Every structure is written in structure tokens, then in C-alpha cells.
N, CA, C and O atoms as a printed pandas DataFrame, in Angstrom:
     atom_number atom_name residue_name chain_id  residue_number  x_coord  y_coord  z_coord
0              1         N          MET        A               1    0.846   -1.174    0.000
1              2        CA          MET        A               1    0.000    0.000    0.000
2              3         C          MET        A               1    0.884    1.226    0.000
3              4         O          MET        A               1    1.791    1.344    0.825
4              5         N          TYR        A               2    0.628    2.139   -0.919
5              6        CA          TYR        A               2    1.404    3.363   -1.040
6              7         C          TYR        A               2    0.665    4.513   -0.360
7              8         O          TYR        A               2   -0.566    4.544   -0.339
8              9         N          THR        A               3    1.427    5.460    0.198
9             10        CA          THR        A               3    0.833    6.640    0.806
10            11         C          THR        A               3    0.166    7.475   -0.281
11            12         O          THR        A               3    0.792    7.808   -1.287
12            13         N          ARG        A               4   -1.105    7.813   -0.077
13            14        CA          ARG        A               4   -1.857    8.605   -1.052
14            15         C          ARG        A               4   -1.591   10.090   -0.853
15            16         O          ARG        A               4   -1.378   10.565    0.263
16            17         N          TYR        A               5   -1.609   10.803   -1.968
17            18        CA          TYR        A               5   -1.480   12.259   -1.933
18            19         C          TYR        A               5   -2.710   12.844   -1.255
19            20         O          TYR        A               5   -3.837   12.439   -1.543
20            21         N          ASN        A               6   -2.494   13.788   -0.364
21            22        CA          ASN        A               6   -3.586   14.454    0.324
22            23         C          ASN        A               6   -3.021   15.760    0.861
23            24         O          ASN        A               6   -2.077   15.749    1.651
24            25         N          SER        A               7   -3.582   16.871    0.446
25            26        CA          SER        A               7   -3.053   18.158    0.915
26            27         C          SER        A               7   -4.048   18.813    1.861
27            28         O          SER        A               7   -4.746   19.758    1.493
28            29         N          ASN        A               8   -4.101   18.314    3.047
29            30        CA          ASN        A               8   -4.947   18.886    4.087
30            31         C          ASN        A               8   -4.123   19.813    4.968
31            32         O          ASN        A               8   -2.912   19.943    4.786
32            33         N          PHE        A               9   -4.773   20.441    5.902
33            34        CA          PHE        A               9   -4.099   21.239    6.924
34            35         C          PHE        A               9   -3.167   22.278    6.303
35            36         O          PHE        A               9   -1.953   22.219    6.501
36            37         N          SER        A              10   -3.722   23.213    5.564
37            38        CA          SER        A              10   -2.961   24.313    4.955
38            39         C          SER        A              10   -1.877   23.808    4.011
39            40         O          SER        A              10   -0.730   24.249    4.077
40            41         N          ASN        A              11   -2.246   22.886    3.139
41            42        CA          ASN        A              11   -1.355   22.342    2.110
42            43         C          ASN        A              11   -0.152   21.573    2.637
43            44         O          ASN        A              11    0.871   21.504    1.955
44            45         N          THR        A              12   -0.243   21.001    3.816
45            46        CA          THR        A              12    0.822   20.133    4.293
46            47         C          THR        A              12    0.642   18.759    3.664
47            48         O          THR        A              12   -0.474   18.370    3.320
48            49         N          LEU        A              13    1.730   18.034    3.516
49            50        CA          LEU        A              13    1.694   16.712    2.904
50            51         C          LEU        A              13    2.053   15.649    3.931
51            52         O          LEU        A              13    2.785   15.937    4.878
52            53         N          PRO        A              14    1.555   14.424    3.766
53            54        CA          PRO        A              14    1.908   13.354    4.689
54            55         C          PRO        A              14    3.318   12.836    4.405
55            56         O          PRO        A              14    3.849   13.055    3.316
56            57         N          PHE        A              15    3.929   12.151    5.376
57            58        CA          PHE        A              15    5.171   11.434    5.122
58            59         C          PHE        A              15    4.849   10.300    4.158
59            60         O          PHE        A              15    3.762    9.725    4.205
60            61         N          SER        A              16    5.784    9.987    3.297
61            62        CA          SER        A              16    5.584    8.938    2.306
62            63         C          SER        A              16    6.326    7.672    2.704
63            64         O          SER        A              16    7.374    7.732    3.347
64            65         N          ASN        A              17    5.776    6.520    2.317
65            66        CA          ASN        A              17    6.487    5.272    2.566
66            67         C          ASN        A              17    7.352    4.875    1.368
67            68         O          ASN        A              17    7.954    3.801    1.368
68            69         N          ILE        A              18    7.416    5.743    0.340
69            70        CA          ILE        A              18    8.314    5.536   -0.803
70            71         C          ILE        A              18    9.174    6.779   -0.935
71            72         O          ILE        A              18    8.685    7.850   -1.294
72            73         N          ASN        A              19   10.447    6.631   -0.646
73            74        CA          ASN        A              19   11.375    7.748   -0.743
74            75         C          ASN        A              19   12.672    7.289   -1.374
75            76         O          ASN        A              19   13.121    6.167   -1.141
76            77         N          PHE        A              20   13.273    8.151   -2.168
77            78        CA          PHE        A              20   14.591    7.909   -2.723
78            79         C          PHE        A              20   15.516    8.925   -2.088
79            80         O          PHE        A              20   15.253   10.125   -2.149
80            81         N          ASN        A              21   16.595    8.463   -1.478
81            82        CA          ASN        A              21   17.555    9.340   -0.826
82            83         C          ASN        A              21   18.952    8.903   -1.236
83            84         O          ASN        A              21   19.275    7.717   -1.167
84            85         N          ALA        A              22   19.792    9.855   -1.665
85            86        CA          ALA        A              22   21.133    9.485   -2.112
86            87         C          ALA        A              22   22.097   10.641   -1.958
87            88         O          ALA        A              22   21.704   11.808   -1.981
88            89         N          ALA        A              23   23.358   10.302   -1.803
89            90        CA          ALA        A              23   24.460   11.260   -1.921
90            91         C          ALA        A              23   25.101   10.949   -3.266
91            92         O          ALA        A              23   25.624    9.854   -3.473
92            93         N          LEU        A              24   25.060   11.906   -4.170
93            94        CA          LEU        A              24   25.560   11.680   -5.521
94            95         C          LEU        A              24   27.081   11.758   -5.576
95            96         O          LEU        A              24   27.707   12.464   -4.785
96            97         N          ALA        A              25   27.668   11.024   -6.520
97            98        CA          ALA        A              25   29.101   11.099   -6.789
98            99         C          ALA        A              25   29.296   11.990   -8.008
99           100         O          ALA        A              25   28.520   11.914   -8.961
100          101         N          THR        A              26   30.303   12.817   -7.989
101          102        CA          THR        A              26   30.567   13.750   -9.077
102          103         C          THR        A              26   30.630   13.043  -10.429
103          104         O          THR        A              26   31.343   12.053  -10.591
104          105         N          SER        A              27   29.879   13.563  -11.390
105          106        CA          SER        A              27   29.884   13.107  -12.787
106          107         C          SER        A              27   29.471   11.648  -12.979
107          108         O          SER        A              27   29.825   11.031  -13.984
108          109         N          THR        A              28   28.730   11.098  -12.026
109          110        CA          THR        A              28   28.280    9.711  -12.127
110          111         C          THR        A              28   26.763    9.680  -12.046
111          112         O          THR        A              28   26.188   10.017  -11.011
112          113         N          ALA        A              29   26.113    9.279  -13.130
113          114        CA          ALA        A              29   24.649    9.203  -13.135
114          115         C          ALA        A              29   24.183    8.083  -12.210
115          116         O          ALA        A              29   24.755    6.994  -12.191
116          117         N          LEU        A              30   23.143    8.371  -11.453
117          118        CA          LEU        A              30   22.552    7.392  -10.542
118          119         C          LEU        A              30   21.080    7.243  -10.905
119          120         O          LEU        A              30   20.330    8.219  -10.891
120          121         N          GLY        A              31   20.669    6.022  -11.231
121          122        CA          GLY        A              31   19.299    5.774  -11.647
122          123         C          GLY        A              31   18.432    5.237  -10.527
123          124         O          GLY        A              31   18.925    4.652   -9.563
124          125         N          TYR        A              32   17.129    5.446  -10.671
125          126        CA          TYR        A              32   16.139    4.950   -9.706
126          127         C          TYR        A              32   14.880    4.583  -10.477
127          128         O          TYR        A              32   14.403    5.360  -11.304
128          129         N          THR        A              33   14.346    3.407  -10.207
129          130        CA          THR        A              33   13.099    2.972  -10.830
130          131         C          THR        A              33   11.957    3.202   -9.848
131          132         O          THR        A              33   12.005    2.734   -8.710
132          133         N          VAL        A              34   10.939    3.917  -10.287
133          134        CA          VAL        A              34    9.778    4.203   -9.448
134          135         C          VAL        A              34    9.049    2.893   -9.178
135          136         O          VAL        A              34    8.742    2.165  -10.121
136          137         N          PRO        A              35    8.763    2.571   -7.920
137          138        CA          PRO        A              35    8.051    1.330   -7.628
138          139         C          PRO        A              35    6.614    1.387   -8.152
139          140         O          PRO        A              35    6.093    2.459   -8.459
140          141         N          GLY        A              36    5.997    0.234   -8.247
141          142        CA          GLY        A              36    4.616    0.176   -8.698
142          143         C          GLY        A              36    4.523   -0.220  -10.161
143          144         O          GLY        A              36    5.501   -0.646  -10.775
144          145         N          VAL        A              37    3.326   -0.070  -10.699
145          146        CA          VAL        A              37    3.053   -0.447  -12.084
146          147         C          VAL        A              37    2.603    0.785  -12.865
147          148         O          VAL        A              37    2.267    1.814  -12.280
148          149         N          ALA        A              38    2.599    0.669  -14.191
149          150        CA          ALA        A              38    2.324    1.812  -15.065
150          151         C          ALA        A              38    0.943    2.427  -14.855
151          152         O          ALA        A              38    0.724    3.572  -15.249
152          153         N          THR        A              39    0.017    1.709  -14.252
153          154        CA          THR        A              39   -1.325    2.252  -14.012
154          155         C          THR        A              39   -1.406    3.036  -12.704
155          156         O          THR        A              39   -2.484    3.479  -12.307
156          157         N          GLN        A              40   -0.266    3.205  -12.036
157          158        CA          GLN        A              40   -0.217    3.995  -10.808
158          159         C          GLN        A              40    0.567    5.275  -11.088
159          160         O          GLN        A              40    1.702    5.224  -11.563
160          161         N          ARG        A              41   -0.034    6.405  -10.795
161          162        CA          ARG        A              41    0.608    7.707  -11.011
162          163         C          ARG        A              41    0.970    8.293   -9.649
163          164         O          ARG        A              41    0.175    8.286   -8.709
164          165         N          PHE        A              42    2.206    8.802   -9.579
165          166        CA          PHE        A              42    2.722    9.364   -8.335
166          167         C          PHE        A              42    3.087   10.829   -8.515
167          168         O          PHE        A              42    3.531   11.244   -9.586
168          169         N          LYS        A              43    2.896   11.602   -7.460
169          170        CA          LYS        A              43    3.436   12.956   -7.372
170          171         C          LYS        A              43    4.815   12.785   -6.739
171          172         O          LYS        A              43    4.947   12.140   -5.699
172          173         N          VAL        A              44    5.831   13.356   -7.358
173          174        CA          VAL        A              44    7.176   13.276   -6.791
174          175         C          VAL        A              44    7.648   14.683   -6.440
175          176         O          VAL        A              44    7.585   15.598   -7.261
176          177         N          LYS        A              45    8.111   14.835   -5.231
177          178        CA          LYS        A              45    8.620   16.109   -4.719
178          179         C          LYS        A              45   10.112   15.936   -4.468
179          180         O          LYS        A              45   10.523   15.066   -3.700
180          181         N          PHE        A              46   10.924   16.771   -5.121
181          182        CA          PHE        A              46   12.378   16.688   -4.994
182          183         C          PHE        A              46   12.879   17.624   -3.912
183          184         O          PHE        A              46   12.300   18.684   -3.671
184          185         N          ARG        A              47   13.964   17.221   -3.262
185          186        CA          ARG        A              47   14.608   18.055   -2.241
186          187         C          ARG        A              47   16.122   17.936   -2.396
187          188         O          ARG        A              47   16.641   16.861   -2.696
188          189         N          SER        A              48   16.816   19.035   -2.192
189          190        CA          SER        A              48   18.275   19.026   -2.119
190          191         C          SER        A              48   18.692   20.364   -1.528
191          192         O          SER        A              48   17.854   21.222   -1.250
192          193         N          ASN        A              49   19.971   20.528   -1.345
193          194        CA          ASN        A              49   20.498   21.799   -0.890
194          195         C          ASN        A              49   20.206   22.844   -1.949
195          196         O          ASN        A              49   20.323   22.551   -3.139
196          197         N          TYR        A              50   19.836   24.038   -1.562
197          198        CA          TYR        A              50   19.456   25.067   -2.531
198          199         C          TYR        A              50   20.583   25.419   -3.497
199          200         O          TYR        A              50   20.310   25.901   -4.597
200          201         N          SER        A              51   21.826   25.196   -3.125
201          202        CA          SER        A              51   22.942   25.550   -4.002
202          203         C          SER        A              51   23.423   24.375   -4.857
203          204         O          SER        A              51   24.307   24.546   -5.697
204          205         N          ALA        A              52   22.858   23.202   -4.655
205          206        CA          ALA        A              52   23.284   22.037   -5.437
206          207         C          ALA        A              52   22.792   22.156   -6.876
207          208         O          ALA        A              52   21.650   22.545   -7.121
208          209         N          GLU        A              53   23.659   21.819   -7.819
209          210        CA          GLU        A              53   23.275   21.800   -9.227
210          211         C          GLU        A              53   23.156   20.351   -9.660
211          212         O          GLU        A              53   24.132   19.715  -10.059
212          213         N          ILE        A              54   21.934   19.849   -9.569
213          214        CA          ILE        A              54   21.664   18.449   -9.864
214          215         C          ILE        A              54   20.736   18.385  -11.069
215          216         O          ILE        A              54   19.703   19.054  -11.104
216          217         N          TRP        A              55   21.107   17.584  -12.048
217          218        CA          TRP        A              55   20.263   17.351  -13.210
218          219         C          TRP        A              55   19.464   16.090  -12.980
219          220         O          TRP        A              55   19.986   15.104  -12.459
220          221         N          VAL        A              56   18.204   16.113  -13.363
221          222        CA          VAL        A              56   17.356   14.921  -13.273
222          223         C          VAL        A              56   16.783   14.657  -14.657
223          224         O          VAL        A              56   16.363   15.581  -15.353
224          225         N          CYS        A              57   16.770   13.380  -15.052
225          226        CA          CYS        A              57   16.263   12.989  -16.364
226          227         C          CYS        A              57   15.178   11.935  -16.170
227          228         O          CYS        A              57   15.349   10.980  -15.413
228          229         N          TYR        A              58   14.067   12.126  -16.863
229          230        CA          TYR        A              58   12.903   11.247  -16.777
230          231         C          TYR        A              58   12.973   10.211  -17.903
231          232         O          TYR        A              58   12.999   10.565  -19.081
232          233         N          ASN        A              59   13.003    8.933  -17.529
233          234        CA          ASN        A              59   13.072    7.808  -18.481
234          235         C          ASN        A              59   14.240    7.932  -19.447
235          236         O          ASN        A              59   14.097    7.693  -20.646
236          237         N          GLY        A              60   15.383    8.303  -18.920
237          238        CA          GLY        A              60   16.622    8.404  -19.691
238          239         C          GLY        A              60   17.782    8.471  -18.722
239          240         O          GLY        A              60   17.602    8.295  -17.517
240          241         N          THR        A              61   18.969    8.722  -19.240
241          242        CA          THR        A              61   20.158    8.843  -18.401
242          243         C          THR        A              61   20.583   10.304  -18.360
243          244         O          THR        A              61   20.801   10.927  -19.399
244          245         N          ALA        A              62   20.698   10.840  -17.164
245          246        CA          ALA        A              62   21.085   12.242  -16.987
246          247         C          ALA        A              62   22.509   12.456  -17.486
247          248         O          ALA        A              62   23.379   11.603  -17.312
248          249         N          ALA        A              63   22.730   13.612  -18.109
249          250        CA          ALA        A              63   24.046   13.979  -18.624
250          251         C          ALA        A              63   24.339   15.425  -18.267
251          252         O          ALA        A              63   23.440   16.266  -18.256
252          253         N          ILE        A              64   25.589   15.705  -17.978
253          254        CA          ILE        A              64   26.012   17.062  -17.662
254          255         C          ILE        A              64   26.240   17.805  -18.971
255          256         O          ILE        A              64   26.998   17.331  -19.818
256          257         N          PRO        A              65   25.606   18.952  -19.157
257          258        CA          PRO        A              65   25.830   19.717  -20.382
258          259         C          PRO        A              65   27.286   20.179  -20.481
259          260         O          PRO        A              65   27.923   20.478  -19.471
260          261         N          SER        A              66   27.796   20.233  -21.697
261          262        CA          SER        A              66   29.166   20.711  -21.925
262          263         C          SER        A              66   29.205   22.228  -21.815
263          264         O          SER        A              66   28.254   22.912  -22.193
264          265         N          ALA        A              67   30.304   22.745  -21.299
265          266        CA          ALA        A              67   30.475   24.192  -21.167
266          267         C          ALA        A              67   30.544   24.845  -22.541
267          268         O          ALA        A              67   31.203   24.338  -23.449
268          269         N          GLY        A              68   29.864   25.965  -22.681
269          270        CA          GLY        A              68   29.920   26.739  -23.902
270          271         C          GLY        A              68   29.083   26.198  -25.049
271          272         O          GLY        A              68   29.167   26.706  -26.166
272          273         N          THR        A              69   28.281   25.181  -24.792
273          274        CA          THR        A              69   27.418   24.624  -25.837
274          275         C          THR        A              69   26.019   24.416  -25.278
275          276         O          THR        A              69   25.838   24.280  -24.068
276          277         N          GLY        A              70   25.055   24.391  -26.145
277          278        CA          GLY        A              70   23.692   24.073  -25.732
278          279         C          GLY        A              70   23.452   22.585  -25.929
279          280         O          GLY        A              70   24.069   21.954  -26.787
280          281         N          SER        A              71   22.563   22.038  -25.136
281          282        CA          SER        A              71   22.225   20.627  -25.318
282          283         C          SER        A              71   20.714   20.471  -25.278
283          284         O          SER        A              71   20.012   21.286  -24.679
284          285         N          THR        A              72   20.231   19.443  -25.902
285          286        CA          THR        A              72   18.792   19.182  -25.935
286          287         C          THR        A              72   18.541   17.748  -25.514
287          288         O          THR        A              72   18.204   16.900  -26.340
288          289         N          VAL        A              73   18.706   17.479  -24.233
289          290        CA          VAL        A              73   18.425   16.149  -23.697
290          291         C          VAL        A              73   16.945   16.117  -23.343
291          292         O          VAL        A              73   16.512   16.836  -22.442
292          293         N          PRO        A              74   16.156   15.287  -24.044
293          294        CA          PRO        A              74   14.714   15.246  -23.762
294          295         C          PRO        A              74   14.423   14.851  -22.309
295          296         O          PRO        A              74   15.058   13.951  -21.760
296          297         N          TYR        A              75   13.471   15.525  -21.709
297          298        CA          TYR        A              75   12.991   15.239  -20.356
298          299         C          TYR        A              75   14.060   15.382  -19.277
299          300         O          TYR        A              75   13.987   14.720  -18.242
300          301         N          GLN        A              76   15.049   16.239  -19.514
301          302        CA          GLN        A              76   16.063   16.501  -18.496
302          303         C          GLN        A              76   16.008   17.971  -18.112
303          304         O          GLN        A              76   15.851   18.842  -18.967
304          305         N          GLU        A              77   16.138   18.237  -16.822
305          306        CA          GLU        A              77   16.164   19.613  -16.333
306          307         C          GLU        A              77   16.917   19.665  -15.024
307          308         O          GLU        A              77   17.127   18.647  -14.364
308          309         N          LEU        A              78   17.327   20.894  -14.653
309          310        CA          LEU        A              78   17.898   21.059  -13.319
310          311         C          LEU        A              78   16.854   20.634  -12.306
311          312         O          LEU        A              78   15.659   20.853  -12.504
312          313         N          LEU        A              79   17.300   20.036  -11.237
313          314        CA          LEU        A              79   16.374   19.545  -10.222
314          315         C          LEU        A              79   15.389   20.640   -9.855
315          316         O          LEU        A              79   15.799   21.716   -9.419
316          317         N          PRO        A              80   14.105   20.387  -10.022
317          318        CA          PRO        A              80   13.094   21.423   -9.768
318          319         C          PRO        A              80   12.805   21.572   -8.273
319          320         O          PRO        A              80   11.911   20.920   -7.735
320          321         N          LEU        A              81   13.570   22.435   -7.614
321          322        CA          LEU        A              81   13.370   22.647   -6.178
322          323         C          LEU        A              81   12.005   23.264   -5.915
323          324         O          LEU        A              81   11.561   24.155   -6.640
324          325         N          ASN        A              82   11.360   22.787   -4.889
325          326        CA          ASN        A              82   10.045   23.281   -4.472
326          327         C          ASN        A              82    8.988   23.156   -5.564
327          328         O          ASN        A              82    8.020   23.915   -5.589
328          329         N          GLU        A              83    9.177   22.205   -6.455
329          330        CA          GLU        A              83    8.189   21.893   -7.473
330          331         C          GLU        A              83    7.961   20.388   -7.463
331          332         O          GLU        A              83    8.789   19.624   -6.968
332          333         N          SER        A              84    6.847   19.985   -8.006
333          334        CA          SER        A              84    6.540   18.567   -8.077
334          335         C          SER        A              84    6.354   18.165   -9.531
335          336         O          SER        A              84    6.073   19.000  -10.390
336          337         N          ARG        A              85    6.512   16.890   -9.789
337          338        CA          ARG        A              85    6.283   16.316  -11.107
338          339         C          ARG        A              85    5.438   15.055  -10.920
339          340         O          ARG        A              85    5.317   14.531   -9.812
340          341         N          TYR        A              86    4.854   14.577  -12.027
341          342        CA          TYR        A              86    4.122   13.316  -12.005
342          343         C          TYR        A              86    4.924   12.254  -12.713
343          344         O          TYR        A              86    5.514   12.513  -13.762
344          345         N          VAL        A              87    4.953   11.054  -12.151
345          346        CA          VAL        A              87    5.599    9.898  -12.759
346          347         C          VAL        A              87    4.688    8.691  -12.583
347          348         O          VAL        A              87    3.796    8.691  -11.735
348          349         N          ASN        A              88    4.919    7.677  -13.382
349          350        CA          ASN        A              88    4.163    6.429  -13.275
350          351         C          ASN        A              88    5.042    5.355  -12.658
351          352         O          ASN        A              88    6.269    5.427  -12.736
352          353         N          GLY        A              89    4.421    4.366  -12.050
353          354        CA          GLY        A              89    5.167    3.223  -11.554
354          355         C          GLY        A              89    5.937    2.593  -12.702
355          356         O          GLY        A              89    5.408    2.468  -13.806
356          357         N          GLY        A              90    7.175    2.196  -12.454
357          358        CA          GLY        A              90    8.011    1.589  -13.478
358          359         C          GLY        A              90    8.839    2.583  -14.272
359          360         O          GLY        A              90    9.767    2.180  -14.974
360          361         N          ASP        A              91    8.527    3.885  -14.180
361          362        CA          ASP        A              91    9.344    4.903  -14.839
362          363         C          ASP        A              91   10.711    4.958  -14.160
363          364         O          ASP        A              91   10.880    4.459  -13.047
364          365         N          THR        A              92   11.684    5.569  -14.837
365          366        CA          THR        A              92   12.997    5.726  -14.232
366          367         C          THR        A              92   13.351    7.205  -14.122
367          368         O          THR        A              92   12.941    8.028  -14.940
368          369         N          LEU        A              93   14.113    7.508  -13.100
369          370        CA          LEU        A              93   14.681    8.838  -12.897
370          371         C          LEU        A              93   16.190    8.665  -12.797
371          372         O          LEU        A              93   16.670    7.712  -12.183
372          373         N          SER        A              94   16.928    9.573  -13.391
373          374        CA          SER        A              94   18.383    9.527  -13.348
374          375         C          SER        A              94   18.879   10.875  -12.853
375          376         O          SER        A              94   18.389   11.918  -13.287
376          377         N          PHE        A              95   19.852   10.858  -11.945
377          378        CA          PHE        A              95   20.380   12.068  -11.325
378          379         C          PHE        A              95   21.881   12.166  -11.573
379          380         O          PHE        A              95   22.583   11.155  -11.580
380          381         N          ILE        A              96   22.374   13.401  -11.779
381          382        CA          ILE        A              96   23.811   13.605  -11.937
382          383         C          ILE        A              96   24.169   15.015  -11.473
383          384         O          ILE        A              96   23.349   15.930  -11.548
384          385         N          CYS        A              97   25.407   15.179  -10.989
385          386        CA          CYS        A              97   25.907   16.496  -10.589
386          387         C          CYS        A              97   27.316   16.653  -11.135
387          388         O          CYS        A              97   28.007   15.662  -11.373
388          389         N          SER        A              98   27.745   17.891  -11.333
389          390        CA          SER        A              98   29.073   18.122  -11.895
390          391         C          SER        A              98   30.135   18.406  -10.841
391          392         O          SER        A              98   31.329   18.297  -11.123
392          393         N          THR        A              99   29.716   18.768   -9.629
393          394        CA          THR        A              99   30.691   19.045   -8.568
394          395         C          THR        A              99   30.188   18.535   -7.235
395          396         O          THR        A              99   28.982   18.461   -6.997
396          397         N          GLY        A             100   31.112   18.187   -6.377
397          398        CA          GLY        A             100   30.777   17.794   -5.015
398          399         C          GLY        A             100   30.024   16.483   -4.919
399          400         O          GLY        A             100   29.989   15.689   -5.859
400          401         N          THR        A             101   29.426   16.277   -3.762
401          402        CA          THR        A             101   28.622   15.084   -3.497
402          403         C          THR        A             101   27.307   15.508   -2.849
403          404         O          THR        A             101   27.052   15.183   -1.690
404          405         N          PRO        A             102   26.473   16.233   -3.593
405          406        CA          PRO        A             102   25.223   16.726   -3.000
406          407         C          PRO        A             102   24.259   15.594   -2.668
407          408         O          PRO        A             102   24.266   14.535   -3.295
408          409         N          GLN        A             103   23.451   15.849   -1.684
409          410        CA          GLN        A             103   22.418   14.891   -1.305
410          411         C          GLN        A             103   21.120   15.287   -1.979
411          412         O          GLN        A             103   20.804   16.470   -2.110
412          413         N          VAL        A             104   20.370   14.274   -2.406
413          414        CA          VAL        A             104   19.098   14.506   -3.067
414          415         C          VAL        A             104   18.069   13.546   -2.480
415          416         O          VAL        A             104   18.395   12.428   -2.080
416          417         N          SER        A             105   16.831   14.003   -2.437
417          418        CA          SER        A             105   15.740   13.185   -1.921
418          419         C          SER        A             105   14.516   13.382   -2.815
419          420         O          SER        A             105   14.277   14.476   -3.326
420          421         N          ALA        A             106   13.758   12.324   -2.991
421          422        CA          ALA        A             106   12.514   12.390   -3.751
422          423         C          ALA        A             106   11.438   11.658   -2.953
423          424         O          ALA        A             106   11.632   10.515   -2.540
424          425         N          GLN        A             107   10.311   12.319   -2.742
425          426        CA          GLN        A             107    9.192   11.762   -1.986
426          427         C          GLN        A             107    8.083   11.454   -2.982
427          428         O          GLN        A             107    7.716   12.311   -3.786
428          429         N          PHE        A             108    7.549   10.245   -2.938
429          430        CA          PHE        A             108    6.504    9.810   -3.862
430          431         C          PHE        A             108    5.178    9.628   -3.121
431          432         O          PHE        A             108    5.119    8.955   -2.092
432          433         N          LEU        A             109    4.120   10.235   -3.655
433          434        CA          LEU        A             109    2.782   10.079   -3.098
434          435         C          LEU        A             109    1.850    9.607   -4.208
435          436         O          LEU        A             109    1.829   10.194   -5.290
436          437         N          LEU        A             110    1.085    8.558   -3.951
437          438        CA          LEU        A             110    0.182    8.003   -4.934
438          439         C          LEU        A             110   -0.956    8.981   -5.203
439          440         O          LEU        A             110   -1.641    9.420   -4.279
440          441         N          VAL        A             111   -1.151    9.320   -6.489
441          442        CA          VAL        A             111   -2.196   10.253   -6.886
442          443         C          VAL        A             111   -3.366    9.507   -7.537
443          444         O          VAL        A             111   -4.531    9.824   -7.295
444          445         N          GLU        A             112   -3.036    8.512   -8.364
445          446        CA          GLU        A             112   -4.068    7.805   -9.107
446          447         C          GLU        A             112   -3.651    6.352   -9.272
447          448         O          GLU        A             112   -2.481    6.061   -9.519
448          449         N          ASP        A             113   -4.608    5.440   -9.137
449          450        CA          ASP        A             113   -4.348    4.015   -9.329
450          451         C          ASP        A             113   -5.522    3.440  -10.116
451          452         O          ASP        A             113   -6.621    3.277   -9.586
452          453         N          THR        A             114   -5.272    3.135  -11.386
453          454        CA          THR        A             114   -6.338    2.576  -12.231
454          455         C          THR        A             114   -6.148    1.071  -12.427
455          456         O          THR        A             114   -6.713    0.484  -13.350
456          457         N          THR        A             115   -5.349    0.451  -11.551
457          458        CA          THR        A             115   -5.135   -0.989  -11.611
458          459         C          THR        A             115   -6.458   -1.693  -11.304
459          460         O          THR        A             115   -7.141   -1.371  -10.333
460          461         N          SER        A             116   -6.799   -2.659  -12.153
461          462        CA          SER        A             116   -8.063   -3.377  -11.938
462          463         C          SER        A             116   -7.939   -4.386  -10.838
463          464         O          SER        A             116   -8.907   -5.079  -10.525
């Protein structure tokens, strides 16, 4: 049973029983597979230090952009602090950083389950 999304009590969220927590290694992509099945949709809330530059890629492998050039990696963006995204069970997330060993956390709350 997954913790369901519920924003009661002035938009506070419950603790989740599905969390991803990691200390990243410089220039090394770290992948995570969202638990559950494709018919389950989760709200994912990312957390890290406000100064950390962490890239996250949805259903792909995160890559650090080269200096002085533009890149177009589909579904990749700087970690969206204080924002949420939707993912399905079985999707993958990939994280990478270019400096240091920042810590990152992702909290998953079940939003929809159409499993028969």
C-alpha cells in the first residue's frame, strides 16, 4: 500500500512510505526505478540543498551539459526545487551532478491508481 497524496491542513503533505535518498558522486549518473506499475501515477517532490546543481532525467540517463554549448536532452532539467512532477510506476529517474557530493531526496505520493 502506497501513501496517497492528500493536501490537508494548509497544504501540508503526509510522510511517504516511498522515498529515494542518495548522496551523488561527481559526474556519475545514478538511476532509480519508481516502484509500482504503469497504471499507478505518483506525485514526486524533490529536495536538495538550494545551491546544489543536480540534473534529473525522466526515463533516460542524466548527462552534464558541456560548457559553452547548448544541449537538448529530452525530459532533463535542473532539479526542480520546491516543485513537483508526475511519474508512473516503473518509470525511471536519473540524477547527476558536476561538482561535489550533494544529497538529493525524492518523496513519492500516490495520486491515481487505475489498476483493476
